[in-house]
C-alpha positions in Angstrom: 9.1 -3.1 -12.1 12.4 -1.8 -13.3 15.1 -2.1 -10.4 15.7 1.5 -10.7 12.2 2.2 -9.5 13.0 0.2 -6.2 16.3 1.9 -5.6 14.1 5.1 -5.9 11.5 4.1 -3.8 14.2 2.8 -0.9 16.1 6.0 -1.1 12.9 8.0 -0.5 10.6 6.1 1.9 11.1 7.2 5.1 11.1 10.8 4.2 8.7 11.3 0.9 5.1 12.8 2.3 3.3 9.8 0.2 5.2 7.6 1.9 4.9 8.7 5.9 1.1 9.8 5.2 0.6 5.4 4.4 2.0 4.2 7.0 0.5 6.6 9.3 -3.1 5.8 8.1 -2.3 2.3 8.3 -1.2 3.0 12.1 -3.9 4.6 12.7 -6.4 2.2 11.2 -4.7 -0.8 13.1 -7.2 -2.1 16.1 -5.9 -1.5 19.7 -4.1 -4.3 21.5 -0.9 -6.0 20.7 0.0 -7.8 17.1 3.1 -10.3 18.4 3.1 -11.5 14.3 2.7 -8.7 11.8 2.8 -9.9 8.1 3.5 -7.4 5.3 2.6 -8.9 1.4 4.3 -7.1 -1.0 6.8 -5.6 1.3 8.9 -3.9 -1.5 11.7 -2.1 0.2 10.8 -2.5 3.6 9.8 0.9 4.6 6.2 -0.4 5.7 8.1 -3.5 8.3 9.8 -0.2 10.3 6.4 1.5 10.7 5.1 -2.2 12.1 8.0 -3.4 13.8 8.9 -2.5 17.7 10.8 -4.5 20.4 7.4 -6.5 20.9 6.5 -7.8 17.2 7.7 -9.8 15.1 7.2 -8.0 11.8 8.1 -10.2 8.7 7.7 -9.0 5.5 7.0 -10.8 2.0 7.7 -10.1 -1.7 8.3 -12.0 -5.0 10.9 -9.6 -6.0 14.8 -10.4 -5.5 15.5 -6.8 -6.2 12.9 -5.7 -3.5 14.0 -7.9 -1.0 17.7 -7.2 -1.1 16.7 -3.7 -0.2 14.4 -4.9 2.4 17.4 -6.6 3.9 19.0 -3.4 4.8 16.0 -2.3 6.9 14.9 -6.3 8.4 15.9 -9.2 8.0 12.3 -11.5 8.7 11.7 -11.6 5.1 10.0 -14.5 2.5 10.4 -14.4 -0.6 6.8 -15.8 -1.9 3.9 -14.7 -4.5 0.9 -12.7 -3.1 -1.3 -15.1 -5.4 0.0 -18.1 -3.2 1.2 -16.9 0.6 3.0 -19.9 2.3 1.5 -19.5 5.9 -1.7 -20.3 7.1 -3.6 -18.3 10.1 0.1 -17.6 11.7 -0.2 -13.8 11.7 -2.2 -11.5 14.3 -2.2 -8.6 11.7 -1.5 -8.4 7.8 -1.0 -5.3 5.9 -1.0 -5.4 1.8 -0.4 -2.2 0.5 -0.2 -1.1 -3.5 -0.4 -5.0 -4.3 -3.7 -5.9 -5.7 -3.3 -3.9 -8.7 -0.1 -5.2 -10.4 -0.6 -7.0 -13.6 0.9 -10.3 -12.4 -1.4 -10.4 -8.9 -4.7 -12.6 -9.6 -6.8 -10.2 -7.4 -9.1 -13.2 -6.0 -6.1 -15.3 -5.3 -4.5 -12.6 -3.6 -7.7 -11.8 -1.3 -8.4 -15.1 -0.2 -4.6 -15.9 0.5 -4.8 -12.7 2.4 -7.6 -13.6 4.9 -6.0 -17.1 4.7 -2.9 -16.1 6.5 -4.6 -14.4 9.4 -5.3 -16.0 12.6 -9.2 -16.3 13.7 -10.1 -12.9 15.3 -7.0 -11.2 14.0 -7.1 -8.2 11.6 -6.3 -7.3 8.0 -5.4 -3.6 6.4 -5.0 -3.5 2.4 -5.0 -0.5 0.6 -5.3 0.1 -3.4 -4.9 2.4 -5.5 -8.5 3.8 -5.9 -10.3 5.3 -9.8 -9.2 3.4 -12.9 -9.4 7.1 -14.3 -6.6 8.1 -12.9 -4.9 5.0 -14.8 -1.4 7.6 -15.7 2.4 6.8 -16.6 3.2 6.3 -12.6 1.1 3.4 -12.9 2.8 2.4 -16.2 6.4 2.4 -14.5 5.2 0.5 -11.4 3.6 -2.5 -13.2 -0.1 -1.4 -12.4 -2.7 -2.2 -14.3 -6.1 -2.1 -12.5 -7.1 1.0 -10.1 -10.7 -0.1 -7.5 -13.6 1.7 -6.0 -15.0 1.0 -2.8 -17.7 -0.6 -4.2 -14.9 -3.0 -6.0 -13.0 -3.6 -2.7 -16.0 -4.9 -0.8 -17.3 -7.3 -3.4 -14.0 -9.1 -3.2 -14.0 -10.4 0.2 -17.8 -10.4 0.4 -17.5 -14.3 -0.1 -14.6 -14.5 2.7 -15.0 -15.2 5.8 -14.0 -11.9 7.2 -16.1 -9.0 8.7 -16.0 -5.7 7.2 -14.3 -3.1 10.0 -13.6 0.0 7.7 -13.9 0.9 4.2 -13.0 4.1 2.9 -10.4 6.5 0.6 -7.0 7.8 1.6 -5.3 11.2 0.6 -8.3 13.2 0.5 -6.4 16.3 1.7 -4.5 16.3 -1.4 -6.3 14.5 -4.1 -7.6 17.7 -6.4 -3.4 18.0 -6.5 -3.3 14.5 -7.4 -5.5 14.5 -10.1 -4.6 17.8 -11.7 -0.9 16.4 -11.8 -1.9 13.2 -13.2 -4.6 14.2 -15.4 -2.7 17.2 -17.0 0.8 17.6 -16.7 1.3 13.9 -17.2 -0.3 14.6 -20.8 2.2 17.9 -21.3 5.4 16.0 -20.8 5.1 12.4 -21.9 7.9 10.5 -22.7 9.1 10.9 -26.0 9.2 6.9 -28.3 11.5 5.1 -26.9 12.2 6.4 -23.8 11.7 4.9 -20.2 8.4 5.6 -18.5 9.1 6.5 -14.6 7.2 6.7 -11.6 6.4 9.4 -8.9 8.8 8.2 -7.0 11.2 11.3 -6.4 11.6 13.6 -3.8 9.8 16.9 -4.1 10.9 20.2 -3.1 11.4 20.0 1.3 8.6 23.1 1.4 6.2 21.4 -0.9 6.7 17.8 0.6 6.3 19.5 4.5 3.0 20.8 3.4 2.1 17.4 2.1 3.0 15.4 4.7 1.4 18.1 7.4 -1.7 18.1 5.5 -1.6 13.8 5.4 -0.9 14.0 9.0 -4.1 16.2 9.8 -5.8 13.5 7.9 -4.6 10.8 9.9 -5.7 12.3 12.9 -9.6 12.4 11.4 -9.3 8.6 10.8 -11.4 6.3 11.4 -13.8 9.1 11.7 -13.3 10.6 8.2 -15.8 8.9 5.4 -14.9 10.9 2.5 -16.7 10.0 -0.8 -12.9 10.5 -2.6 -9.2 10.1 -2.0 -6.1 8.3 -4.6 -6.4 5.3 -2.6 -8.4 3.0 -1.1 -8.7 0.8 2.0 -10.8 -2.0 3.7 -10.1 -3.1 6.9 -10.7 -6.6 7.7 -11.5 -9.3 10.9 -11.2 -13.1 10.3 -14.5 -14.7 11.1 
């Protein structure tokens, strides 16, 4: 991913409706109880770490990108540089999260899933989120080095042979899904970059009234989790417990 993308991500991650929504979704899907040690695989610029950490929880961020870790260090000092294909831990964490890493070109899906489970203590929980639906691949995916998207059937199959119990699978961002389909399906075709121009992601601050409205919609959707199980959404999530 281009270094400029990390800079934009860091600047908007605390205020942008999508990131705020994602952090709320993960907090709502976290099993009750205290988690002493949390690991965020592919932590990027560290926004989720601030949502996971509290006075009694050690939240560790792991990423392979030096640029990402430089930005994340401004938010958290507990960082590790390592590949998502080979996490350097074994049965060490009470909670593991992984958001929008499975779709990256350098990631080997089966190895990431195995490593994701490997670092969990027996009985511990993992929450993995991935971009949904191949037909939504767009310029944004190109800009952030994503080459694949998943549906729930594919996501369940990835964990079917691993020593876990599936606690929840579903789609996220259902409340704003029609808008996302419209933007990526139509507007992107109208404003394709000219040859030679860089492709940029969707990571930019929208006008504050729109940001506030979308944030509110995601807040309402988060309140309905984990009971909400709609058959559509722009992200897919799976919650597992290690056996």
